[in-house]
Structure formats: structure tokens, C-alpha cells
C-alpha positions in Angstrom: -85.1 235.5 82.4 -81.8 233.5 82.9 -78.5 235.3 82.0 -77.1 234.6 78.6 -73.7 235.8 78.3 -71.2 234.9 75.4 -67.2 234.7 75.8 -64.6 233.3 72.8 -63.5 230.8 75.6 -64.7 229.5 79.5 -62.8 228.2 81.9 -64.6 225.7 85.0 -62.8 226.4 88.3 -60.4 229.3 89.2 -57.8 226.9 90.6 -54.2 227.9 89.8 -54.1 225.9 86.3 -57.3 227.2 85.4 -56.0 230.8 86.0 -52.7 230.1 84.0 -54.8 228.5 80.9 -57.1 231.4 81.1 -54.3 233.8 81.6 -52.4 232.4 78.5 -55.8 232.4 76.3 -56.6 236.1 77.4 -52.9 237.1 76.6 -53.8 235.6 72.8 -56.8 238.1 72.2 -59.5 235.3 73.2 -62.1 236.8 75.3 -62.0 234.7 78.6 -64.6 234.2 81.5 -63.5 232.1 84.3 -66.3 230.3 86.5 -65.8 229.6 90.4 -67.7 227.6 92.6 -66.6 229.0 96.0 -66.9 232.8 97.0 -63.1 232.9 97.1 -60.6 232.0 94.2 -57.5 229.7 94.3 -58.6 226.2 94.4 -56.4 224.6 96.7 -53.8 227.7 96.5 -55.9 230.0 98.9 -54.8 231.9 102.2 -58.1 231.9 104.7 -58.5 233.3 108.1 -58.9 230.0 110.2 -59.2 231.1 113.6 -59.5 235.1 114.8 -56.2 236.7 114.0 -54.4 233.6 112.4 -54.5 232.8 108.7 -53.2 229.8 106.9 -52.7 228.3 103.3 -55.8 226.2 104.2 -55.1 223.1 101.6 -51.8 223.4 99.7 -49.1 224.7 102.4 -45.8 225.2 100.8 -44.3 226.3 96.7 -41.8 224.0 94.9 -43.7 222.8 91.5 -44.6 226.3 90.4 -42.6 226.8 87.5 -40.0 229.8 87.0 -41.7 230.1 83.2 -44.9 230.9 84.3 -44.3 233.3 87.5 -42.2 235.0 84.7 -44.7 234.8 82.0 -47.3 236.5 84.4 -44.9 239.0 86.1 -46.1 237.3 89.1 -42.7 238.9 91.1 -41.9 241.6 88.8 -45.4 243.4 88.6 -47.9 241.2 90.9 -46.9 241.1 94.3 -45.7 237.5 94.6 -42.9 237.6 97.1 -41.0 233.8 97.5 -39.6 233.3 101.1 -36.4 230.2 101.1 -37.4 227.7 103.9 -34.9 226.4 106.3 -33.3 222.8 105.5 -35.1 219.5 106.0 -34.6 218.2 109.7 -36.2 215.1 110.8 -36.3 214.2 114.7 -35.1 210.9 115.9 -35.8 210.7 119.3 -33.8 212.3 122.2 -31.0 214.9 120.6 -31.1 212.9 117.8 -31.9 214.4 114.0 -30.7 214.1 110.3 -30.8 217.2 108.2 -31.6 217.1 104.2 -30.4 219.6 102.1 -30.0 221.1 98.5 -26.5 221.5 99.4 -25.0 218.3 99.3 -22.1 218.5 101.3 -24.6 220.0 104.5 -26.5 216.4 104.1 -23.5 214.3 103.5 -21.9 215.7 106.9 -25.0 215.3 108.8 -25.5 211.7 107.0 -22.1 210.9 108.1 -22.7 211.0 111.7 -25.3 207.8 111.1 -23.7 205.9 108.3 -20.2 207.3 106.9 -20.8 204.8 103.6 -23.9 206.1 102.7 -22.4 209.4 103.4 -20.0 208.9 100.4 -22.4 207.4 98.6 -24.8 210.5 98.3 -23.2 212.9 96.5 -23.6 209.6 93.7 -27.1 209.2 94.8 -28.0 213.1 94.2 -26.1 213.0 90.8 -28.2 210.4 89.7 -31.0 211.7 90.0 -30.5 215.2 89.6 -29.8 213.9 86.0 -33.3 211.7 85.8 -34.8 215.0 86.9 -33.6 216.9 84.1 -35.4 214.3 81.6 -38.5 214.6 83.7 -38.5 217.9 83.7 -38.6 217.8 80.2 -41.2 215.8 80.2 -43.7 217.7 82.1 -43.9 220.1 79.1 -45.0 217.4 76.8 -48.1 216.8 75.3 -49.0 213.2 75.6 -49.7 211.2 72.4 -51.7 208.2 71.7 -49.1 205.6 70.7 -51.6 203.1 69.7 -53.2 205.1 66.9 -52.0 204.8 63.4 -53.0 207.7 61.6 -50.4 210.6 60.0 -50.4 212.9 62.7 -50.5 210.3 65.7 -47.4 208.8 64.1 -45.5 212.1 64.0 -46.2 213.1 67.6 -44.4 209.7 67.8 -41.9 210.1 65.9 -41.4 213.5 67.2 -41.1 213.1 70.8 -38.8 209.7 70.1 -36.2 212.0 68.1 -36.5 214.7 70.8 -35.5 212.4 73.7 -32.6 210.2 71.6 -29.8 211.3 73.7 -31.3 210.2 76.4 -30.1 206.7 75.9 -29.3 204.6 78.9 -30.4 207.3 81.6 -33.9 206.4 80.2 -33.2 202.7 82.4 -33.4 205.1 85.8 -37.0 206.1 84.6 -37.9 202.9 84.6 -36.3 202.0 88.0 -38.4 205.3 89.2 -41.7 204.5 87.9 -41.8 200.2 88.4 -39.3 200.1 91.8 -41.2 200.6 95.7 -38.9 203.4 96.8 -37.4 201.7 99.6 -35.8 198.7 97.3 -34.8 202.0 94.9 -32.7 203.5 97.7 -31.9 200.3 99.1 -30.0 200.1 96.5 -27.8 203.0 97.5 -28.0 202.9 100.6 -27.6 201.0 104.1 -28.6 202.8 107.3 -33.0 202.8 107.6 -32.8 206.2 108.9 -31.4 207.8 105.7 -33.6 205.7 103.6 -36.7 206.8 106.1 -35.4 210.5 104.7 -35.8 210.3 101.3 -38.9 207.3 100.9 -40.8 209.9 103.1 -41.3 211.9 99.5 -43.3 208.8 98.4 -45.5 209.1 101.0 -46.7 211.9 100.9 -50.3 212.5 99.6 -50.8 209.1 98.3 -52.3 205.6 99.5 -49.1 204.1 99.2 -46.0 202.6 101.6 -42.5 202.9 100.9 -42.3 198.7 99.9 -45.1 199.8 97.5 -44.3 199.1 94.3 -44.0 201.9 92.1 -43.8 204.5 95.1 -40.0 205.3 93.7 -41.2 207.5 91.3 -43.1 209.8 93.7 -40.0 210.6 95.2 -39.2 212.5 92.1 -42.0 214.2 91.8 -41.6 215.9 95.3 -38.0 216.9 94.6 -38.6 218.8 91.1 -38.9 222.1 92.1 -36.6 224.5 91.0 -36.7 227.3 94.0 -34.4 227.4 97.1 -34.6 225.3 100.1 -35.1 221.6 100.7 -35.8 219.7 97.6 -36.8 223.2 96.1 -39.3 223.8 98.4 -40.2 227.1 100.2 -42.6 229.5 101.3 -45.2 232.8 100.0 -45.1 235.5 101.7 -48.9 235.8 102.3 -49.5 231.9 102.1 -50.2 230.3 98.6 -52.8 232.3 98.2 -50.6 234.7 97.1 -50.3 233.2 93.8 -53.6 232.9 92.9 -54.7 236.5 93.8 -51.1 237.7 91.3 -52.7 235.2 88.6 -56.2 236.4 89.0 -54.7 240.1 89.0 -52.8 239.7 86.1 -55.9 238.1 84.3 -58.3 240.9 85.2 -55.5 243.4 83.6 -56.0 241.1 80.4 -59.6 240.9 80.1 -60.0 238.2 81.6 -63.7 238.1 83.4 -64.0 235.8 87.2 -67.4 235.2 88.2 -67.7 233.4 91.7 -70.6 231.6 93.4 -70.9 230.0 89.9 -71.5 226.0 90.4 -71.7 224.4 87.3 -74.5 222.2 86.8 -73.5 221.4 83.3 -71.4 221.1 80.2 -74.1 221.3 77.1 -72.9 219.1 74.4 -75.0 219.4 71.0 -73.8 217.5 68.2 -71.4 216.4 69.8 -69.8 220.0 70.8 -69.6 221.4 73.8 -71.3 224.3 73.2 -72.3 226.0 76.8 -71.8 226.3 80.9 -74.9 226.0 82.8 -74.6 227.3 86.1 -76.8 226.0 89.4 -78.6 229.1 89.6 -79.8 228.8 85.7 -77.1 231.3 84.2 -76.0 230.2 80.9 -72.9 231.0 79.6 -71.8 230.5 75.9 -68.4 229.5 73.8 -66.2 228.4 71.0 -64.0 226.7 73.6 -64.7 225.3 77.3 -62.1 224.6 79.4 -62.6 222.6 82.7 -59.8 222.9 85.6 -62.5 220.1 87.5 -60.9 216.9 88.2 -61.5 214.4 84.9 -63.9 212.3 86.9 -66.1 215.0 88.0 -66.1 215.8 84.0 -67.5 213.4 82.6 -69.2 211.9 86.0 -70.8 214.8 86.7 -71.2 217.0 84.6 -71.9 216.3 81.3 -75.1 214.3 80.3 -75.3 210.4 81.0 -75.0 208.5 77.7 -72.7 210.6 76.0 -69.5 209.6 77.6 -67.9 206.9 74.9 -68.8 203.9 76.9 -64.4 202.8 77.3 -63.7 206.0 78.8 -66.6 205.9 81.0 -65.3 202.8 82.0 -61.5 204.4 82.2 -62.6 207.1 84.5 -64.8 205.3 86.9 -61.6 203.4 87.8 -59.3 206.6 87.8 -58.1 205.8 91.9 -58.5 209.1 93.6 -58.6 207.5 97.3 -56.8 210.0 99.1 -55.8 208.9 102.6 -53.8 212.7 103.2 -55.1 214.7 106.2 -54.1 218.4 106.9 -54.3 220.8 110.1 -53.9 224.1 111.0 -52.9 225.1 114.0 -52.6 228.4 115.6 -50.4 228.0 118.7 -48.3 230.3 121.0 -45.2 228.5 119.9 -44.3 225.7 117.5 -43.3 222.3 118.9 -40.3 222.6 121.0 -38.5 219.2 119.6 -36.3 217.3 121.9 -33.5 218.5 119.6 -33.6 221.9 119.6 -31.0 222.7 121.9 -28.8 220.4 120.0 -29.5 221.6 116.4 -28.7 225.2 117.5 -25.6 224.6 119.4 -24.5 222.8 116.5 -25.5 226.1 114.1 -26.4 223.7 110.8 -29.6 225.9 110.4 -27.5 229.2 109.4 -29.8 232.0 109.8 -33.1 230.0 111.2 -33.0 229.6 114.8 -35.8 226.6 114.3 -36.8 224.6 111.4 -39.3 225.5 108.8 -39.8 222.2 107.7 -39.6 218.6 109.6 -40.5 215.2 108.8 -41.5 213.2 111.7 -41.0 209.7 110.3 -37.4 208.2 112.4 -36.9 205.0 110.0 -38.6 203.2 107.3 -41.0 200.3 109.6 -42.5 203.7 110.6 -43.5 204.5 107.9 -44.6 201.3 106.4 -46.7 200.8 109.8 -48.4 204.1 108.9 -49.7 202.5 105.7 -50.3 199.1 106.8 -52.9 200.7 109.1 -54.8 202.3 106.0 -54.6 200.0 103.7 -56.8 197.3 106.3 -59.0 200.4 106.0 -58.5 202.7 109.6 -56.2 205.6 110.3 -52.7 205.1 111.4 -51.9 204.5 115.3 -48.5 206.9 114.5 -48.9 208.7 111.7 -46.0 210.2 109.7 -46.5 214.1 109.6 -44.8 217.1 108.3 -44.9 220.2 110.9 -44.3 223.2 108.5 -43.9 226.6 110.5 -44.4 229.5 107.9 -44.4 232.2 110.8 -40.6 231.6 111.9 -40.6 234.2 107.8 -43.9 235.2 107.5 -45.6 237.6 109.9 -48.1 238.4 108.2 -50.3 235.2 109.0 -50.4 235.9 113.0 -50.5 237.9 115.8 -47.5 239.3 117.2 -45.5 236.8 119.2 -47.9 233.5 117.9 -47.5 231.2 115.8 -49.6 229.0 112.9 -47.9 225.3 112.2 -49.1 223.7 109.4 -49.2 219.8 110.2 -50.0 217.7 106.7 -49.4 213.7 106.4 -50.8 210.1 106.7 -52.9 208.0 106.7 -56.3 208.8 107.0 -58.6 206.7 104.6 -61.0 208.7 102.8 -63.7 205.3 103.9 -63.3 203.9 107.4 -63.5 200.2 107.5 -66.7 199.9 110.4 -67.1 203.1 111.1 -67.2 206.9 109.6 -65.5 210.2 110.2 -67.8 211.9 112.3 -67.3 209.1 115.2 -63.3 209.0 114.6 -61.8 212.7 113.9 -60.9 213.6 117.2 -59.6 210.0 118.3 -57.4 210.5 115.0 -56.3 214.3 116.4 -54.8 212.8 119.1 -52.7 210.2 117.3 -51.4 213.0 115.1 -50.4 214.7 118.5 -49.4 211.8 120.1 -47.1 211.6 117.6 -45.5 214.8 117.7 -45.2 214.8 121.4 -42.9 211.7 121.4 -40.5 214.3 120.0 -41.6 218.0 121.2 -44.1 217.1 124.7 -46.2 219.0 125.6 -46.9 220.7 122.4 -50.6 220.3 123.2 -50.5 223.1 126.0 -49.7 225.8 123.4 -52.4 224.8 120.9 -55.0 228.1 121.2 -57.1 226.6 118.3 -56.8 224.2 114.5 -58.6 223.5 111.9 -58.3 219.5 110.7 -59.3 218.6 108.0 -59.2 214.9 106.3 -60.0 213.7 102.8 -64.2 213.8 102.7 -63.5 217.7 104.2 -61.3 218.3 101.3 -63.5 216.9 99.0 -66.6 218.9 100.0 -64.8 222.1 100.3 -62.6 222.0 96.7 -64.7 219.3 94.8 -61.7 217.4 94.3 -62.8 213.4 94.4 -62.4 211.9 97.7 -60.2 214.5 98.3 -57.2 213.6 96.7 -54.2 216.4 96.9 -52.7 215.3 93.1 -56.0 214.5 92.0 -55.2 211.3 91.2 -52.6 208.5 92.4 -49.4 209.2 90.6 -48.4 205.4 89.8 -47.5 204.3 86.2 -50.8 203.1 85.1 -52.7 206.9 85.7 -49.6 208.9 84.3 -48.6 210.6 80.6 -50.3 208.2 77.8 -53.2 207.5 80.5 -53.3 210.8 82.7 -56.8 210.5 83.0 -57.5 208.1 80.3 -55.4 206.5 77.3 -56.7 208.7 74.2 -57.7 211.6 76.4 -54.0 212.4 77.5 -53.6 215.1 75.3 -56.1 217.6 77.2 -59.0 216.9 74.8 -62.3 215.4 75.2 -64.3 213.2 72.7 -66.0 216.4 72.1 -64.9 219.4 69.8 -64.8 222.5 71.7 -64.0 220.9 75.4 -60.4 220.3 77.1 -59.7 218.9 80.4 -56.6 221.6 81.9 -56.3 220.7 85.7 -54.1 218.2 87.5 -55.6 214.7 86.6 -54.1 215.5 84.0 -50.1 215.4 82.7 -48.1 215.9 84.4 -50.3 215.5 87.7 -50.9 217.4 91.1 -48.8 220.1 93.0 -49.2 224.1 92.7 -47.0 224.0 89.2 -49.1 225.7 86.3 -47.9 223.5 83.7 -51.5 221.0 83.3 -52.9 225.1 82.3 -50.1 226.1 80.1 -50.4 222.8 78.7 -53.8 223.0 77.7 -54.1 226.3 76.6 -51.3 226.0 74.2 -53.5 223.1 72.8 -56.3 225.0 72.5 -54.2 227.7 70.8 -53.1 225.1 68.3 -56.4 223.8 67.5 -58.0 227.4 67.3 -55.3 228.4 65.1 -55.9 224.9 62.6 -59.5 225.9 62.7 
């Protein structure tokens, strides 16, 4: 006989947003179960062994966006052991002993830029002020529930007017957001800077995780998305001791202490809809979990295309979800090594003493100019992997000694482009060839590193999709372009974490405000669920 259990609320998926949502619901007194398809919890925020004695943040790799409110509300640092480690400033090698530095410290960035272009260095403080002011507005918007501006009912009109009133003092700064949402990263930055190497430092962020180049319209916004973190480090980026899995382990510990039941190996077969209401969740092994409130942390494409019976999803919503873009070109490689890459600039960098107590940069970008970034995108645009991919070498073991045997290191390589689908071939045939391109690119700046490799794990988009049920392996659960933000994420009319079905909600990163380990989609969804329950 099939298992049947009842709860007040069921959350599908034990990724960080699912756990955040579950924790807020449980804290409000609801009996909550979280169902996770994998043997391990955490979604993309997990720490696992990938080679004997070596552990890594397998998918997500640095902490930037996890909101201080989430950390505080769930006592992640004060009670549940979360420990943050400050990254070094970001260094980008330019060839030979040349390098460029990007720091939260404006004057350090100015000093670095001045070596290449004094006018750009003088301009940078004004640019930083401009971007910070725009970022402050967007940080407020992160916590908003997107409303539908096309609805004429009183509730929707009230939400629209309330939103406009809250942001009435933004004034002329709203044009900055319009520029960021519509311009290419290159055009936006070219209004401020002359030197292509300096522009590349910031344009790099527009390419991370997206099927875009720095000259693609709308790519400017992605710069801000990546520097929106509120923690110490270049652009607010840092590490978690023990890897990103420590975040989800701490969230789960809080949840269990507040009555949340977490069930692993619970792959979902169906969300049952009866009379236009979600009533239960059925797992692939036949177990039935009933609840008046069902929340999915899975990508919206999974929810509407795979978990709800065909024919129940309204035609217009189905069309929008089918066209919601998740095509990924990002790769991730976790490398066990004797030592991190020995870049040719290291001796000069150490002599310059620009990294303070750091003897080696924990965070780097390999892309010396804008053309390098754009050419990497050009290859992918025509269905092939980059001949010279841009790469972020990240070395957490400079700080975190829990991830590797003594004297050894873990280096995470993240970059692009590696299209989900290849034109005229497939990844089973081309993975080794692309791996060679990655190492060839790094060894242009750090010769001989291949000799220090002990083992590695190499993930291209189909691998990420398979392991995480993340459509096409997109790390942000969908492109962060104007047509897939706020009102329209994941679809117009359903951006408020609700669905066409009573009692069914979505809380993952395919909702506003998008991807990254922030916890904000899960928090916003929980707020709307509790409002609906209060209304009865």
C-alpha cells in the first residue's frame, strides 16, 4: 500500500530557496515537509567529494548574494555554524607580469586603473558612485512581489499605485536602470571608460552564466546583478568555510529544529490538481504527500511542462513557459591539484604588495580585453564551444583548509562558452577537446599548470541539467534579460509566486529576482503564501 502523509505545506526541492521558504512557513507554525529528489540536500549549493580527499562547492562556487536578512533570521552564523571568509581582491592577468586589480576599496581600484589609463582612473570614483546608487534601488526591488500592471481590478491597481508611491523619490535615477536594462555592457561602460582592458574588468561580469557577449543588448544589467552582494570582497564576493553546502546544511538544521521534515530520494512524478486546486504531490515510488499549500522550488519549466498533467496549464501560460529561455553556455570544472596556477604576474604582484595579507589571489578573471570576451561568445553564437574561453580561476583552499589534504589545493574553474547543444556534434565527443581549450587558455598566463593536476570533475550544461533537474543547465534558472525580469519572470501574470492553481506556488530562481544563492525568491514566496493563508 502506498505511503500517504499529510502536512500543512509541502515544498518540492531542498535547494536553498526551498529551504528558506520552508523555514519561514515552519516559523509561522505550519507543519512542513521538503521533498528532495537527490540523496543530498542543497540543490546547486552543495559541498561534495569529487576526488579522494578533495571536496568542492560542486556547482555554485562563491558567496555573494546570500542576503544578510536570511542569515540573521535563521541564525546561520550565530547558532548554526556558518562562517564567511573574505576573498582577496579580484586580479585579472594581462600577459607577462601585467595584471589589473578590482577591489571594493575604490582607491585601490583607482591606483590599479591609473597604470593603464589615468583618465579612466579619475573617472572610476564617479562610475562607482553611479553604480552604487543604481544598485541601492535594485536591492530594494529584490524584495518586491512583482504585480501585473495590465490587470484592472482594484487589488492589482492598488499594488501598482503602492509600488509607484514607494519609489516616488527615485526620480531621474530611474533612467539609469533603463540604461542598464537595455544597453550592452560594452556601450554602457564605453560611456565612462576608454581603455579596453579596464572595460573588460567590468564587462566580464556581464558574461558570467549567460548566453550573452559584452556587446549584446541588455547585458549591462548583468554587471549589476553580479556586484549586488553585501559582503566583503571584490564586488561583494567571498567564501563559506566548508564550501557552499554549509549554507544549505545550516538552513536545514534550522528547519529541522523548527519541525521541518526533509525527505531525500523523493523524486516527484506529479503535482495533482483537482478542481483547479493543487491537492497533493506524488513521488516516483508512489508515495502521496497531501497539503493545502504546495510550493515548488523547481524551475518553472519543470513545474508546468513535467509535473502538471498536460492540458491543465492555460494555453497562453504554456506558450510563455515553453519560450522561457534557459539555454546555457556555462561550464564548471573542479580541480584537485598540487598547487594553484602559477601565473606569470605573481612575482610582481607580491612585490607590489597589493593584496595585503594574501600571497595568492583567491579570485581571478582570465579575459584580458573586451575582444577576448566577445570572441568567446562568437564561437558559441554559431553553435560551438569557445576556442579561447573566458575563465574564472577560484582557489578557496588559500583560505579554507577543510577542502583538501594538507599542502594540496582545490581550484574551481568557471566560465564560458560551452553551449548546451553543439552544432553538428555532441559533448560525448567534444568534452576532452574543450577541456584542452580551457587549459590552453589558462596556460597562456600560467604555463605548466597541467603538470600539477591530480584529478578533476568537468561539468558542461547537460551534466548540470542531469544532476540538478535544471533546464539546459542554466545556473540562473533562465536568462536575466529585460523580457525575463520582474513582471515577466517566469511569465506575465504569474510573477507573484502564484500559479493558475489555488494552493500551488513557486519559490525558485526562475522567479523574481532571479538566480544566485540569495534566498530572496524563497523568502518572497513565503511572504505571499502567508498573506494568502491569513486572508483565508
